[in-house]
N, CA, C and O atoms as a MOPAC input file, in Angstrom:
PM7 MOZYME 1SCF
protein

 N     -8.25000 1   -36.59800 1     0.55300 1
 C     -7.68700 1   -35.18100 1     0.46000 1
 C     -8.95600 1   -34.27200 1     1.26000 1
 O    -10.14100 1   -34.56200 1     1.42400 1
 N     -8.20700 1   -33.12200 1     1.65100 1
 C     -9.42800 1   -32.41700 1     2.41300 1
 C    -10.24600 1   -31.64600 1     1.82600 1
 O    -10.13200 1   -31.64900 1     0.60000 1
 N    -11.07700 1   -30.94500 1     2.27700 1
 C    -11.95500 1   -30.06800 1     1.52400 1
 C    -11.39300 1   -28.64400 1     1.18600 1
 O    -10.47800 1   -28.21300 1     1.88800 1
 N    -11.76500 1   -28.07000 1     0.40500 1
 C    -10.87200 1   -26.65400 1    -0.12800 1
 C    -12.05700 1   -25.65400 1     0.41000 1
 O    -13.28200 1   -25.75000 1     0.33900 1
 N    -11.07700 1   -24.51700 1     1.05700 1
 C    -11.97500 1   -23.62300 1     1.50500 1
 C    -11.77400 1   -22.08400 1     1.47300 1
 O    -10.64800 1   -21.73900 1     1.83200 1
 N    -12.59000 1   -21.12300 1     1.13400 1
 C    -12.13700 1   -20.11500 1     0.59500 1
 C    -11.24500 1   -19.07600 1     1.44800 1
 O    -10.62300 1   -18.15500 1     0.91800 1
 N    -11.25800 1   -19.33700 1     2.84300 1
 C    -10.27100 1   -18.57900 1     3.79800 1
 C    -10.04600 1   -19.58600 1     4.79400 1
 O    -10.45500 1   -20.74300 1     4.88400 1
 N     -9.00600 1   -18.60500 1     5.81500 1
 C     -8.71000 1   -19.34000 1     6.99000 1
 C     -9.51600 1   -19.51400 1     7.74100 1
 O    -10.28500 1   -18.56200 1     7.87500 1
 N     -9.75400 1   -20.61700 1     8.51000 1
 C    -10.41600 1   -20.15800 1     9.64900 1
 C    -10.44600 1   -18.97700 1    10.77900 1
 O     -9.40500 1   -18.36300 1    11.01200 1
 N    -11.50300 1   -18.70800 1    11.39200 1
 C    -11.07900 1   -17.59600 1    12.35700 1
 C    -10.91600 1   -18.12800 1    13.80100 1
 O    -11.52700 1   -19.04000 1    14.35700 1
 N     -9.95300 1   -17.33900 1    14.25400 1
 C     -9.46100 1   -18.41000 1    15.83100 1
 C    -10.68700 1   -18.20200 1    16.72400 1
 O    -11.36400 1   -17.18400 1    16.57600 1
 N    -10.95900 1   -18.99100 1    17.51600 1
 C    -11.67300 1   -19.07300 1    18.60300 1
 C    -10.98700 1   -18.16800 1    19.61400 1
 O     -9.90600 1   -17.63300 1    19.36800 1
 N    -11.67000 1   -18.00700 1    20.79800 1
 C    -11.10600 1   -17.05400 1    21.87200 1
 C     -9.69500 1   -17.89300 1    22.28100 1
 O     -8.56900 1   -17.39900 1    22.33600 1
 N    -10.05300 1   -19.25700 1    22.54600 1
 C     -8.81700 1   -19.75900 1    23.08700 1
 C     -7.91500 1   -19.76800 1    22.27200 1
 O     -6.85800 1   -19.18500 1    22.51300 1
 N     -8.12900 1   -20.43600 1    21.11800 1
 C     -6.95100 1   -20.40200 1    19.99800 1
 C     -6.38700 1   -19.07400 1    20.13300 1
 O     -5.19900 1   -18.96500 1    20.43500 1
 N     -7.25600 1   -17.84800 1    19.90500 1
 C     -6.65300 1   -16.38900 1    19.98700 1
 C     -5.56100 1   -16.08400 1    20.92000 1
 O     -4.61700 1   -15.33200 1    20.68100 1
 N     -5.81500 1   -16.86300 1    22.21700 1
 C     -5.04100 1   -16.52500 1    23.31500 1
 C     -3.85800 1   -17.24200 1    23.30000 1
 O     -2.94700 1   -16.84700 1    24.02800 1
 N     -3.68700 1   -18.30900 1    22.54700 1
 C     -2.71500 1   -19.32800 1    22.01900 1
 C     -1.89600 1   -18.74600 1    21.12700 1
 O     -0.68300 1   -18.95500 1    21.14700 1
 N     -2.51400 1   -17.91100 1    20.20200 1
 C     -1.98100 1   -17.22600 1    19.11000 1
 C     -1.11300 1   -15.96000 1    20.08300 1
 O      0.04400 1   -15.87100 1    19.67400 1
 N     -1.27400 1   -15.43100 1    20.71500 1
 C     -1.04900 1   -13.77400 1    21.40400 1
 C      0.22000 1   -14.61200 1    21.93300 1
 O      1.31200 1   -14.35100 1    21.42800 1
 N      0.14800 1   -15.41400 1    22.73600 1
 C      1.13000 1   -16.11800 1    23.89100 1
 C      2.26100 1   -16.24200 1    22.94000 1
 O      3.40200 1   -15.94800 1    23.29900 1
 N      1.98000 1   -16.69500 1    21.66000 1
 C      3.20700 1   -17.16000 1    20.79600 1
 C      3.99700 1   -16.24000 1    20.10600 1
 O      5.15400 1   -16.28900 1    19.69000 1
 N      2.75200 1   -15.03300 1    20.06000 1
 C      3.35000 1   -13.71400 1    19.03500 1
 C      4.51300 1   -13.36600 1    20.29500 1
 O      5.73600 1   -13.44700 1    20.17800 1
 N      3.76200 1   -12.97300 1    21.47900 1
 C      4.75700 1   -12.54800 1    22.81000 1
 C      5.98800 1   -13.01300 1    22.83300 1
 O      7.02600 1   -12.36300 1    22.96000 1
 N      5.85300 1   -14.19100 1    22.70200 1
 C      7.06700 1   -15.10600 1    23.00500 1
 C      7.98400 1   -14.69700 1    21.89000 1
 O      9.14600 1   -14.84600 1    22.26700 1
 N      7.92700 1   -14.32100 1    20.88100 1
 C      8.19200 1   -14.15400 1    19.39600 1
 C      8.55200 1   -12.45500 1    19.47800 1
 O      9.20800 1   -11.92500 1    18.58100 1
 N      8.14500 1   -11.83600 1    20.42200 1
 C      8.14400 1   -10.07900 1    20.61600 1
 C      7.07200 1    -9.56600 1    19.86100 1
 O      7.19500 1    -8.44400 1    19.37000 1
 N      6.31600 1   -10.04100 1    19.73700 1
 C      5.44300 1    -9.48000 1    18.59500 1
 C      3.38600 1    -9.46300 1    19.27000 1
 O      2.72400 1   -10.43300 1    19.63800 1
 N      3.13100 1    -8.57600 1    19.21800 1
 C      1.65600 1    -8.34000 1    19.46900 1
 C      1.06500 1    -7.88800 1    18.16600 1
 O      1.71400 1    -7.43400 1    17.22400 1
 N     -0.62800 1    -8.11300 1    18.22300 1
 C     -1.24400 1    -7.53500 1    16.86600 1
 C     -1.93500 1    -6.26000 1    17.34500 1
 O     -2.19100 1    -6.07400 1    18.53400 1
 N     -2.24600 1    -5.33400 1    16.31600 1
 C     -2.81700 1    -4.18100 1    16.69600 1
 C     -4.46600 1    -4.36100 1    16.37800 1
 O     -5.03300 1    -4.80600 1    15.38000 1
 N     -5.04400 1    -3.78000 1    17.76300 1
 C     -6.30600 1    -4.37300 1    18.01100 1
 C     -7.37100 1    -3.74800 1    17.11500 1
 O     -8.55400 1    -4.00700 1    17.33600 1
 N     -6.98800 1    -2.87500 1    16.03400 1
 C     -7.84900 1    -2.02000 1    15.29600 1
 C     -7.45900 1    -2.77300 1    13.96000 1
 O     -8.45100 1    -3.00300 1    13.26900 1
 N     -6.06300 1    -3.28900 1    13.33400 1
 C     -6.29600 1    -3.63900 1    12.01900 1
 C     -5.57600 1    -4.99700 1    12.01900 1
 O     -5.34400 1    -5.51900 1    10.92800 1
 N     -5.24000 1    -5.55400 1    13.04700 1
 C     -4.50900 1    -7.00800 1    13.33700 1
 C     -3.42900 1    -7.06600 1    12.49600 1
 O     -3.28300 1    -8.14400 1    11.91800 1
 N     -2.68500 1    -6.25900 1    12.28300 1
 C     -1.30300 1    -6.17700 1    11.70400 1
 C     -0.12700 1    -6.45900 1    12.84700 1
 O     -0.13500 1    -5.82300 1    13.90100 1
 N      0.74300 1    -7.32400 1    12.59800 1
 C      1.90800 1    -7.42300 1    13.72500 1
 C      2.75500 1    -6.15700 1    14.15500 1
 O      3.46500 1    -5.42100 1    13.46900 1
 N      2.51600 1    -6.13900 1    15.24400 1
 C      3.51300 1    -4.96600 1    15.85400 1
 C      4.63200 1    -5.42400 1    16.62700 1
 O      4.35400 1    -6.38100 1    17.34900 1
 N      5.77000 1    -5.03300 1    16.68300 1
 C      6.82900 1    -5.36100 1    17.88800 1
 C      6.37500 1    -4.96300 1    19.34900 1
 O      5.48500 1    -4.12000 1    19.46200 1
 N      6.96200 1    -5.54900 1    20.50900 1
 C      6.28100 1    -5.41200 1    21.73200 1
 C      6.54100 1    -3.71900 1    21.86900 1
 O      5.61800 1    -2.91700 1    22.01300 1
 N      7.86100 1    -3.38000 1    21.80000 1
 C      8.27900 1    -2.08700 1    22.32200 1
 C      7.73200 1    -0.94000 1    21.51600 1
 O      7.92000 1     0.16500 1    22.02400 1
 N      7.08800 1    -0.97000 1    20.35200 1
 C      5.72900 1    -0.09200 1    19.57700 1
 C      4.47400 1     0.10700 1    20.36100 1
 O      3.74100 1    -0.77000 1    20.81800 1
 N      4.34200 1     1.44700 1    20.44300 1
 C      3.40700 1     1.59400 1    21.76400 1
 C      1.96100 1     1.78700 1    20.75300 1
 O      0.90600 1     1.76700 1    21.38800 1
 N      1.86000 1     1.95600 1    19.35600 1
 C      0.99000 1     1.78700 1    18.58400 1
 C      0.98000 1     1.77100 1    17.40000 1
 O      1.95600 1     2.37000 1    16.94700 1
 N      0.22700 1     1.29700 1    16.53600 1
 C      0.14200 1     0.85000 1    15.06100 1
 C      0.49200 1     2.36300 1    14.28600 1
 O     -0.15400 1     3.30000 1    14.75600 1
 N      1.23200 1     2.63700 1    13.40200 1
 C      1.54300 1     3.43000 1    12.23700 1
 C      1.27300 1     3.32400 1    11.04000 1
 O      1.92800 1     3.80200 1    10.11300 1
 N      0.13100 1     2.58700 1    10.95600 1
 C      0.18500 1     2.07200 1     9.41300 1
 C     -0.99700 1     3.26100 1     8.96400 1
 O     -2.05300 1     3.51000 1     9.54500 1
 N     -0.47500 1     3.84600 1     7.82200 1
 C     -1.68900 1     4.85500 1     7.26300 1
 C     -3.07300 1     4.21700 1     7.07600 1
 O     -4.04000 1     4.89000 1     7.43300 1
 N     -3.28200 1     2.99500 1     6.55600 1
 C     -4.36400 1     2.41100 1     6.50600 1
 C     -5.26400 1     1.72200 1     8.06700 1
 O     -6.31400 1     1.08100 1     8.08400 1
 N     -4.47200 1     2.10800 1     9.13800 1
 C     -4.94100 1     1.23100 1    10.11600 1
 C     -6.41500 1     2.47400 1    10.39700 1
 O     -6.54000 1     3.65200 1    10.06300 1
 N     -7.23000 1     1.63300 1    11.06300 1
 C     -8.46600 1     2.48100 1    11.34900 1
 C     -7.93000 1     3.54500 1    12.45100 1
 O     -8.23900 1     4.73000 1    12.32100 1
 N     -7.31200 1     3.21500 1    13.28400 1
 C     -6.63200 1     4.33100 1    14.46900 1
 C     -6.17100 1     5.07000 1    14.14900 1
 O     -6.45800 1     6.17700 1    14.60500 1
 N     -5.31400 1     4.95100 1    13.31100 1
 C     -4.03300 1     5.85700 1    12.99100 1
 C     -4.18300 1     6.55800 1    11.56900 1
 O     -3.18300 1     7.15700 1    11.17400 1
 N     -5.04400 1     6.55700 1    10.94500 1
 C     -5.22300 1     7.10100 1     9.37700 1
 C     -5.40800 1     8.25500 1     9.36200 1
 O     -4.75800 1     8.96500 1     8.59400 1
 N     -6.35000 1     8.77400 1    10.21000 1
 C     -6.43900 1    10.31600 1     9.95600 1
 C     -5.13200 1    11.21400 1    10.83900 1
 O     -4.79400 1    12.36600 1    10.56600 1
 N     -4.60400 1    10.45800 1    11.80600 1
 C     -3.43100 1    11.25900 1    12.13800 1
 C     -2.41600 1    10.98600 1    11.07400 1
 O     -1.78600 1    11.98100 1    10.71600 1
 N     -2.18600 1    10.10900 1    10.62400 1
 C     -0.92300 1    10.19100 1     9.63200 1
 C     -1.38000 1    11.00000 1     8.69800 1
 O     -0.52500 1    11.82600 1     8.37900 1
 N     -2.59200 1    11.12800 1     8.00600 1
 C     -3.33900 1    12.03300 1     7.21400 1
 C     -2.92600 1    13.63700 1     7.42100 1
 O     -2.38200 1    14.31400 1     6.54800 1
 N     -3.32000 1    14.14400 1     8.84700 1
 C     -2.92800 1    14.94900 1     9.32000 1
 C     -1.85200 1    15.75200 1     9.31600 1
 O     -1.79200 1    16.94000 1     8.99700 1
 N     -0.62200 1    14.70300 1     9.86000 1
 C      0.77500 1    15.05700 1    10.13100 1
 C      1.48700 1    15.10900 1     8.91900 1
 O      2.50500 1    15.80100 1     8.91900 1
 N      1.15400 1    14.49700 1     7.84000 1
 C      1.49400 1    14.58500 1     6.43900 1
 C      1.42100 1    15.64700 1     6.01100 1
 O      2.46500 1    16.26500 1     5.80300 1
 N     -0.09400 1    16.35100 1     5.67000 1
 C     -0.41300 1    17.61900 1     5.46700 1
 C      0.47700 1    18.70200 1     6.05300 1
 O      0.93700 1    19.67300 1     5.45200 1
 N      0.67300 1    18.31400 1     7.55300 1
 C      1.39900 1    19.50300 1     8.25200 1
 C      2.52800 1    19.65700 1     7.62700 1
 O      2.91400 1    20.74900 1     7.20900 1
 N      3.40700 1    18.15700 1     7.45900 1
 C      4.87000 1    18.37300 1     7.20400 1
 C      5.09300 1    19.21400 1     5.57500 1
 O      6.05400 1    19.89400 1     5.21500 1
 N      3.71900 1    18.83800 1     4.74300 1
 C      4.07500 1    19.50500 1     3.43300 1
 C      3.95800 1    21.33600 1     3.38300 1
 O      4.40200 1    22.17300 1     2.59700 1
 N      3.25100 1    21.40600 1     4.45800 1
 C      2.57900 1    22.75500 1     4.37700 1
 C      3.89900 1    23.63500 1     5.52600 1
 O      3.82900 1    24.86400 1     5.55600 1
 N      4.73900 1    23.10900 1     6.17900 1
 C      5.72500 1    23.47500 1     6.73300 1
 C      6.81900 1    23.84500 1     5.87000 1
 O      7.27600 1    24.96500 1     5.64300 1
 N      7.09500 1    22.93200 1     5.51200 1
 C      8.44200 1    22.83400 1     4.27100 1
 C      7.88500 1    23.62500 1     3.18600 1
 O      8.72200 1    24.30300 1     2.58900 1
 N      6.53600 1    23.72200 1     2.73000 1
 C      6.24700 1    24.98900 1     1.55100 1
 C      6.75800 1    26.19500 1     2.26600 1
 O      7.79500 1    26.74700 1     1.89800 1
 N      5.98000 1    26.66200 1     3.38600 1
 C      6.04300 1    27.60900 1     4.26500 1
 C      7.78500 1    28.07800 1     4.47300 1
 O      8.22400 1    29.21900 1     4.32200 1
 N      8.42500 1    27.09200 1     4.77900 1
 C     10.12000 1    27.29200 1     4.76400 1
 C     10.63600 1    27.64200 1     3.51700 1
 O     11.47100 1    28.53500 1     3.37300 1
 N     10.15600 1    26.95400 1     2.58000 1
 C     11.04800 1    27.44400 1     1.34500 1
 C     10.58600 1    28.93400 1     0.97900 1
 O     11.42800 1    29.65800 1     0.44700 1
 N      9.30200 1    29.44100 1     1.23000 1
 C      8.74600 1    30.72500 1     1.01800 1
 C      8.33600 1    31.02700 1    -0.44600 1
 O      7.36300 1    31.70900 1    -0.76700 1
 N      9.19700 1    30.43700 1    -1.27900 1
 C      8.52600 1    30.79000 1    -2.62900 1
 C      7.45900 1    30.19300 1    -3.22800 1
 O      6.57800 1    29.61600 1    -2.58900 1
 N      7.48700 1    30.32500 1    -4.79100 1
 C      6.24400 1    29.65100 1    -5.22200 1
 C      6.52700 1    28.22600 1    -5.65800 1
 O      7.71800 1    27.95800 1    -5.82400 1
 N      5.74300 1    27.37700 1    -5.84600 1
 C      5.92600 1    25.87200 1    -5.60400 1
 C      4.97100 1    25.49800 1    -6.31500 1
 O      3.90600 1    26.10600 1    -6.42300 1
 N      5.35000 1    24.15600 1    -7.03000 1
 C      4.39800 1    23.36400 1    -8.16400 1
 C      4.29100 1    22.01300 1    -7.35500 1
 O      5.30500 1    21.71900 1    -6.72300 1
 N      3.40500 1    21.29500 1    -7.28900 1
 C      3.52200 1    19.99800 1    -6.73700 1
 C      2.42500 1    19.38300 1    -7.92800 1
 O      1.44300 1    19.95300 1    -8.40300 1
 N      2.97800 1    17.96900 1    -8.23400 1
 C      2.28600 1    17.08800 1    -9.12900 1
 C      2.20200 1    15.78500 1    -8.80900 1
 O      3.17300 1    15.48100 1    -8.11600 1
 N      1.45800 1    14.85100 1    -9.00800 1
 C      1.48200 1    13.68200 1    -9.24400 1
 C      1.45400 1    12.70100 1   -10.03300 1
 O      0.44200 1    12.52200 1   -10.71000 1
 N      2.36300 1    11.98600 1   -10.11500 1
 C      2.34800 1    10.94000 1   -11.39200 1
 C      2.25300 1     9.46700 1   -11.00000 1
 O      2.98700 1     8.73800 1   -10.33300 1
 N      1.03700 1     9.26900 1   -11.67600 1
 C      0.53500 1     7.92600 1   -11.45500 1
 C      0.63200 1     6.95400 1   -12.55300 1
 O      0.26300 1     7.37300 1   -13.65100 1
 N      1.07700 1     5.66900 1   -12.47800 1
 C      1.40200 1     4.80300 1   -13.57300 1
 C     -0.03000 1     4.56300 1   -14.36500 1
 O     -1.04800 1     4.38400 1   -13.69600 1
 N     -0.08300 1     4.56600 1   -15.85700 1
 C     -1.20900 1     4.06600 1   -16.38600 1
 C     -1.88500 1     3.05700 1   -16.18100 1
 O     -1.58400 1     2.20900 1   -15.34100 1
 N     -2.91400 1     3.00900 1   -16.93600 1
 C     -3.50900 1     1.55200 1   -16.62300 1
 C     -3.73300 1     0.61800 1   -17.70800 1
 O     -2.97700 1     0.72500 1   -18.67400 1
 N     -4.62300 1    -0.27300 1   -17.73300 1
 C     -5.15700 1    -1.13400 1   -18.88900 1
 C     -4.89800 1    -0.30500 1   -20.20800 1
 O     -4.50700 1    -1.03000 1   -21.12200 1
 N     -5.00200 1     0.86500 1   -20.49700 1
 C     -5.41100 1     1.64300 1   -21.30600 1
 C     -4.03300 1     2.17900 1   -22.02800 1
 O     -3.91800 1     2.79900 1   -23.08500 1
 N     -2.85200 1     1.65300 1   -20.94200 1
 C     -1.52900 1     2.23700 1   -21.78400 1
 C     -0.63400 1     0.69200 1   -22.02600 1
 O      0.58500 1     0.55800 1   -22.13200 1
 N     -1.72500 1    -0.39300 1   -22.06800 1
 C     -0.75400 1    -1.54400 1   -21.96900 1
 C     -0.21800 1    -2.70300 1   -20.71100 1
 O      0.58600 1    -3.63000 1   -20.80800 1
 N     -0.91400 1    -2.28500 1   -19.68700 1
 C     -0.53500 1    -2.69300 1   -18.44400 1
 C     -1.58700 1    -3.68500 1   -18.58400 1
 O     -2.68800 1    -3.35600 1   -19.02600 1
 N     -1.30500 1    -4.95700 1   -18.21400 1
 C     -2.09400 1    -6.21400 1   -18.14700 1
 C     -2.26600 1    -7.04100 1   -16.93500 1
 O     -1.28000 1    -7.65500 1   -16.52600 1
 N     -3.64300 1    -7.15700 1   -16.16900 1
 C     -3.53800 1    -7.95200 1   -15.36400 1
 C     -3.01600 1    -9.53100 1   -15.00000 1
 O     -3.22900 1   -10.49000 1   -15.74200 1
 N     -2.43700 1    -9.58800 1   -13.97100 1
 C     -2.23600 1   -11.47500 1   -13.72000 1
 C     -3.67700 1   -12.10700 1   -13.41800 1
 O     -4.13100 1   -12.33700 1   -12.29700 1
 N     -4.08400 1   -12.25900 1   -14.21900 1
 C     -5.47000 1   -12.80600 1   -14.05500 1
 C     -5.48600 1   -14.39100 1   -12.87500 1
 O     -6.39800 1   -14.70100 1   -12.10900 1
 N     -4.28500 1   -15.07100 1   -13.08000 1
 C     -3.99200 1   -16.16600 1   -12.49200 1
 C     -4.04400 1   -15.90900 1   -11.05100 1
 O     -4.43500 1   -16.81800 1   -10.31900 1
 N     -3.73300 1   -14.89600 1   -10.60400 1
 C     -3.45800 1   -14.49100 1    -8.97400 1
 C     -4.70100 1   -13.78800 1    -8.45600 1
 O     -4.81200 1   -13.51500 1    -7.26100 1
 N     -5.64100 1   -13.49400 1    -9.35800 1
 C     -6.88000 1   -12.64200 1    -9.07700 1
 C     -7.34300 1   -13.68300 1    -7.79600 1
 O     -7.27200 1   -14.91000 1    -7.72900 1
 N     -7.86500 1   -12.64400 1    -6.77400 1
 C     -8.60300 1   -13.50000 1    -5.73800 1
 C    -10.42000 1   -13.42900 1    -5.84800 1
 O    -11.24400 1   -13.99700 1    -5.13100 1
 N    -10.64800 1   -12.45700 1    -7.09100 1
 C    -12.29000 1   -12.33100 1    -7.33000 1
 C    -12.72200 1   -12.53900 1    -8.23000 1
 O    -11.94500 1   -12.58600 1    -9.18400 1
 N    -14.19000 1   -12.78900 1    -8.49500 1
 C    -14.83400 1   -13.20000 1    -9.59300 1
 C    -14.29000 1   -12.90500 1   -11.02600 1
 O    -13.85100 1   -11.77100 1   -11.21600 1
 N    -14.27200 1   -13.69800 1   -11.93900 1
 C    -13.77700 1   -13.31300 1   -13.36000 1
 C    -14.68400 1   -12.23000 1   -13.97900 1
 O    -14.45200 1   -11.72300 1   -15.07600 1
 N    -15.80100 1   -11.89200 1   -13.14400 1
 C    -16.95500 1   -10.90000 1   -13.91400 1
 C    -16.58800 1    -9.59100 1   -13.60800 1
 O    -16.98100 1    -8.62900 1   -14.26900 1
 N    -15.46900 1    -9.46000 1   -12.13600 1
 C    -15.22700 1    -8.17400 1   -11.58600 1
 C    -13.95000 1    -7.75800 1   -12.13600 1
 O    -13.00600 1    -8.48900 1   -12.43500 1
 N    -14.04400 1    -6.33700 1   -12.24700 1
 C    -12.76700 1    -5.71000 1   -12.83700 1
 C    -11.77400 1    -6.07600 1   -11.78000 1
 O    -12.17800 1    -6.35100 1   -10.65100 1
 N    -10.59600 1    -6.09500 1   -12.05200 1
 C     -9.28300 1    -6.50200 1   -11.41200 1
 C     -9.06000 1    -4.87200 1   -10.85700 1
 O     -9.42800 1    -3.85200 1   -11.44000 1
 N     -8.32000 1    -4.97900 1    -9.51000 1
 C     -7.86300 1    -3.66900 1    -8.87200 1
 C     -7.28300 1    -3.91700 1    -7.62000 1
 O     -7.34200 1    -5.06000 1    -7.16700 1
 N     -6.69600 1    -2.96600 1    -6.95200 1
 C     -5.61400 1    -2.87000 1    -5.92900 1
 C     -6.17700 1    -3.73400 1    -4.72400 1
 O     -5.55400 1    -4.49400 1    -3.98300 1
 N     -7.68400 1    -3.37200 1    -4.73100 1
 C     -8.23700 1    -3.53500 1    -3.63500 1
 C     -8.56900 1    -4.99200 1    -3.03300 1
 O     -8.80300 1    -5.33800 1    -1.87500 1
 N     -8.48800 1    -5.92600 1    -4.57600 1
 C     -8.58900 1    -7.22700 1    -4.56800 1
 C     -7.23500 1    -7.99100 1    -4.23000 1
 O     -7.07900 1    -9.17500 1    -3.93000 1
 N     -6.31400 1    -6.98100 1    -4.36300 1
 C     -4.75300 1    -7.75000 1    -4.36100 1
 C     -4.36000 1    -7.93500 1    -5.72900 1
 O     -3.37600 1    -8.66100 1    -5.86800 1
 N     -4.84700 1    -7.49100 1    -6.72700 1
 C     -4.56400 1    -7.87000 1    -8.13900 1
 C     -3.37000 1    -7.15100 1    -8.32500 1
 O     -3.16500 1    -5.98000 1    -8.00500 1
 N     -2.45600 1    -8.08700 1    -8.96700 1
 C     -1.22400 1    -7.68900 1    -9.72600 1
 C     -1.32200 1    -7.53800 1   -11.05400 1
 O     -2.21100 1    -8.11800 1   -11.67700 1
 N     -0.12400 1    -6.47900 1   -11.85400 1
 C      0.48800 1    -6.69000 1   -13.24700 1
 C      1.03600 1    -7.99400 1   -13.61100 1
 O      1.58100 1    -8.55200 1   -12.65900 1
 N      1.04600 1    -8.47600 1   -14.43000 1
 C      2.13800 1    -9.25000 1   -15.07200 1
 C      3.45500 1    -8.76700 1   -14.89500 1
 O      3.72000 1    -7.63200 1   -15.29100 1
 N      4.40300 1    -9.53700 1   -14.30100 1
 C      5.40300 1    -9.01300 1   -14.19900 1
 C      6.37800 1    -8.64000 1   -14.90500 1
 O      7.13900 1    -7.70700 1   -14.65000 1
 N      6.41400 1    -9.72000 1   -16.30800 1
 C      6.89400 1    -9.09700 1   -17.51900 1
 C      6.59500 1    -7.85900 1   -18.18100 1
 O      7.42200 1    -7.20100 1   -18.81100 1
 N      5.45500 1    -7.57900 1   -18.02800 1
 C      4.75500 1    -6.08900 1   -18.36800 1
 C      5.10900 1    -5.13200 1   -17.53300 1
 O      5.44300 1    -4.10300 1   -18.11800 1
 N      5.16300 1    -5.08700 1   -16.36000 1
 C      5.57400 1    -4.18400 1   -15.44700 1
 C      6.82600 1    -3.73800 1   -15.39000 1
 O      7.20700 1    -2.62800 1   -15.02000 1
 N      7.71000 1    -5.00800 1   -15.92400 1
 C      9.51600 1    -4.45600 1   -15.93000 1
 C      9.58200 1    -3.37000 1   -17.15800 1
 O     10.17400 1    -2.29100 1   -17.17500 1
 N      8.94000 1    -3.87500 1   -17.98800 1
 C      9.34500 1    -3.43600 1   -19.61400 1
 C      8.57200 1    -1.96400 1   -19.18500 1
 O      9.16400 1    -1.00300 1   -19.67500 1
 N      7.48700 1    -1.63200 1   -18.44800 1
 C      7.25400 1    -0.19900 1   -18.18500 1
 C      7.96200 1     0.50800 1   -17.52700 1
 O      8.24400 1     1.57700 1   -18.06900 1
 N      8.53500 1     0.26400 1   -16.16200 1
 C      9.33800 1     0.28300 1   -15.21800 1
 C     10.67300 1     0.68100 1   -16.05000 1
 O     11.21500 1     1.74600 1   -15.75400 1
 N     11.13700 1     0.01100 1   -16.90500 1
 C     12.26700 1     0.35800 1   -17.41100 1
 C     12.07600 1     1.41300 1   -18.44000 1
 O     12.85400 1     2.36500 1   -18.49600 1
 N     11.13700 1     1.29300 1   -19.20400 1
 C     10.81600 1     2.37800 1   -20.02600 1
 C     10.58500 1     3.90800 1   -19.16300 1
 O     10.91900 1     4.98000 1   -19.66800 1
 N      9.89100 1     3.78000 1   -17.63700 1
 C      9.17300 1     5.34700 1   -17.17000 1
 C     10.55900 1     6.18900 1   -16.38700 1
 O     10.50000 1     7.14000 1   -15.60800 1
 N     11.72900 1     5.49600 1   -16.88200 1
 C     13.00000 1     6.27300 1   -16.40600 1
 C     13.19500 1     7.21000 1   -17.13600 1
 O     13.25800 1     8.39500 1   -16.80900 1
 N     13.36200 1     6.52100 1   -18.71000 1
 C     13.45600 1     7.51400 1   -19.55300 1
 C     12.34300 1     8.53700 1   -20.01900 1
 O     12.56600 1     9.33100 1   -20.93200 1
 N     11.33300 1     8.49100 1   -19.46000 1
 C      9.84600 1     9.06000 1   -19.72500 1
 C      9.70600 1    10.22100 1   -18.67900 1
 O      8.98700 1    11.21900 1   -18.71200 1
 N     10.68200 1     9.75600 1   -17.66100 1
 C     10.85500 1    10.87900 1   -16.27700 1
 C     12.05300 1    11.58600 1   -16.86100 1
 O     11.80700 1    12.78800 1   -16.96900 1
 N     13.23700 1    11.27100 1   -17.26800 1
 C     14.18700 1    12.34100 1   -17.91900 1
 C     13.40600 1    13.61500 1   -18.83700 1
 O     13.47100 1    14.83700 1   -18.96800 1
 N     12.58900 1    12.37000 1   -19.39400 1
 C     12.34500 1    13.59800 1   -20.51700 1
 C     11.24200 1    14.65600 1   -20.13600 1
 O     10.99800 1    15.68700 1   -20.76200 1
 N     10.60700 1    14.19900 1   -18.96500 1
 C      9.74500 1    15.40400 1   -18.45500 1
 C     10.16800 1    16.35300 1   -17.84700 1
 O      9.64500 1    17.46600 1   -17.78500 1
 N     11.47500 1    15.88200 1   -17.18000 1
 C     12.13100 1    16.96000 1   -16.33000 1
 C     12.10300 1    18.24200 1   -16.85500 1
 O     11.50900 1    19.04000 1   -16.13000 1
 N     12.68000 1    18.82400 1   -18.17100 1
 C     12.64900 1    20.11700 1   -18.33500 1
 C     11.40900 1    20.80500 1   -18.30000 1
 O     11.23200 1    21.93400 1   -17.84300 1
 N     10.54100 1    20.03900 1   -18.82200 1
 C      9.04500 1    20.77400 1   -18.56900 1
 C      8.78000 1    20.75400 1   -17.46100 1
 O      8.08100 1    21.74300 1   -17.24000 1
 N      8.99200 1    19.94300 1   -16.20400 1
 C      8.21500 1    20.06200 1   -14.71200 1
 C      9.53400 1    21.59300 1   -14.45900 1
 O      9.01100 1    22.70700 1   -14.41700 1
 N     10.33400 1    21.56000 1   -14.38600 1
 C     11.15800 1    22.95200 1   -14.27400 1
 C     10.77600 1    23.95300 1   -14.80500 1
 O     10.75400 1    24.97800 1   -14.12200 1
 N     10.43500 1    23.99200 1   -15.91500 1
 C      9.65400 1    25.05400 1   -16.76400 1
 C      8.64500 1    25.47300 1   -16.17600 1
 O      8.59100 1    26.70100 1   -16.11300 1
 N      7.81500 1    24.92300 1   -15.71500 1
 C      6.25900 1    24.86800 1   -15.25100 1
 C      6.59400 1    25.65600 1   -14.02600 1
 O      5.94200 1    26.66800 1   -13.76600 1
 N      7.69100 1    25.20400 1   -13.16200 1
 C      7.97900 1    26.06400 1   -11.79700 1
 C      8.41000 1    27.36500 1   -12.22400 1
 O      8.69700 1    28.22400 1   -11.39100 1

C-alpha cells in the first residue's frame, strides 16, 4: 500500500505542459491568476474570487446597484439576510473537515454543515421568509 500524502503533488514544468496540452485538446485552459478551468473561447477569468478580476467584479456590481437605484428614483431599503450559525443549531460535519480538530470550522476550510441539519433549516427558512415579508415591506 502506498504512502498517504496530505495534498496532490505539484506538476513539474514538463507535466504542466502535458496537462495544458490535454486541457487544450478538450477545449479548456487554466486561468494564470487563480488556476481555475476556462473554456478556450473565454477571453478572461470572471470569477469574483480571482485575483485578476475581483476588483472589477466588485466595481461592476456596485455600479449596477447604483444605476438601478437611480433608475428607480424612489426611496429604497436594502438588507442582507444571512443564515445563522452554530448558535442557532447548525452543526458542522466534522468528518469532512480538512483542518486540525483544534481549529474552528469555517468556509475558508471548505467545511460544510451536516446535510440533514441544513435541510431542516432550509425547509423552515421558507416560512420564516414569508413571515418576514410584511415587516420588510412596511419598513420600505
